[in-house]
C-alpha positions in Angstrom: 5.2 -52.3 20.9 6.3 -54.9 23.6 9.5 -52.9 24.1 7.7 -49.6 24.7 5.3 -51.3 27.1 8.2 -52.8 29.0 9.9 -49.4 29.3 6.6 -47.8 30.5 6.2 -50.5 33.1 9.8 -49.9 34.3 9.2 -46.2 34.5 6.1 -46.8 36.6 7.9 -49.1 39.0 10.8 -46.7 39.5 8.2 -43.8 40.0 6.5 -45.8 42.8 9.9 -46.6 44.4 11.0 -43.0 44.2 7.7 -41.8 45.7 8.1 -44.2 48.6 11.7 -43.0 49.2 10.4 -39.4 49.0 7.8 -40.3 51.7 10.6 -41.5 53.9 13.3 -38.9 53.3 11.1 -35.9 52.4 8.4 -36.0 55.1 10.2 -37.8 58.0 13.7 -36.6 57.3 15.2 -40.1 57.8 17.9 -40.9 55.3 17.6 -44.4 54.0 20.4 -46.3 52.3 18.8 -49.7 52.7 15.5 -48.8 51.0 16.1 -51.3 48.2 16.3 -54.2 50.7 12.7 -54.2 51.5 11.3 -53.9 48.1 13.8 -56.5 46.9 12.7 -58.9 49.6 9.1 -58.3 48.6 9.9 -59.0 45.0 11.7 -62.3 45.8 8.9 -63.4 48.1 6.2 -62.5 45.5 8.1 -64.4 42.8 8.6 -67.5 44.9 4.9 -67.4 46.0 3.6 -67.0 42.5 5.6 -69.9 41.2 5.1 -72.3 44.1 1.5 -71.7 45.1 -0.1 -70.8 41.8 -2.4 -68.4 43.6 -4.1 -65.2 42.3 -2.2 -61.9 42.1 -3.9 -60.2 45.0 -3.1 -63.0 47.3 0.5 -63.0 46.1 0.7 -59.2 46.7 -0.7 -59.6 50.3 1.6 -62.5 51.2 4.6 -60.6 49.8 3.8 -57.6 51.9 3.5 -59.7 55.0 6.8 -61.4 54.2 8.6 -58.1 53.7 7.0 -56.7 57.0 8.3 -59.8 58.9 11.8 -59.4 57.5 11.6 -55.6 58.3 10.5 -56.3 61.8 13.2 -58.8 62.4 15.9 -56.5 61.0 14.7 -53.2 62.5 12.7 -54.0 65.6 11.3 -51.4 68.0 14.7 -50.1 69.0 15.3 -48.6 65.6 12.8 -45.8 66.3 14.6 -44.7 69.5 17.8 -43.4 67.9 18.9 -40.0 66.8 19.3 -39.0 63.1 23.0 -39.6 62.9 22.7 -43.1 64.4 19.7 -43.8 62.1 22.0 -44.0 59.0 24.4 -46.4 60.7 21.5 -48.7 61.9 20.1 -48.5 58.4 23.3 -49.9 57.0 23.4 -52.5 59.8 19.9 -53.8 58.9 20.9 -54.1 55.3 23.7 -56.6 55.9 21.7 -59.5 57.4 19.3 -59.4 54.4 22.1 -59.3 51.9 24.0 -62.0 53.7 20.9 -64.2 53.4 20.0 -63.5 49.7 23.4 -63.4 48.1 24.5 -67.0 49.2 21.0 -68.3 48.5 21.5 -68.0 44.7 19.9 -71.4 44.3 16.6 -69.9 45.3 17.0 -67.2 42.7 18.0 -69.6 40.0 15.0 -71.8 40.6 12.6 -69.0 39.9 13.1 -69.4 36.2 12.5 -73.2 36.2 9.0 -73.5 34.9 
């Protein structure tokens, strides 16, 4: 029964992520290749906050959203919304690299998540 519940939770998570990508691509027409960066950042921030602060779930969720918004604002900025559609894809790849350049070498952060 745990396995089935785990699969159902994963299906729900991927459904939410696909709906958010559909909102971005389907309604605005902006192709996003760095969509996983922002929910990945939010997941890391939420995991680190949950283990370090021992706070309630709702506070973790709000702080993780704020952390992802700050990272998104730093990577994107206001200039991102002034470009054409063809340039938007290039800038989307460009904003993915700083985040991946920070998180991949910081594997010590990720390994410490599992230290209870």
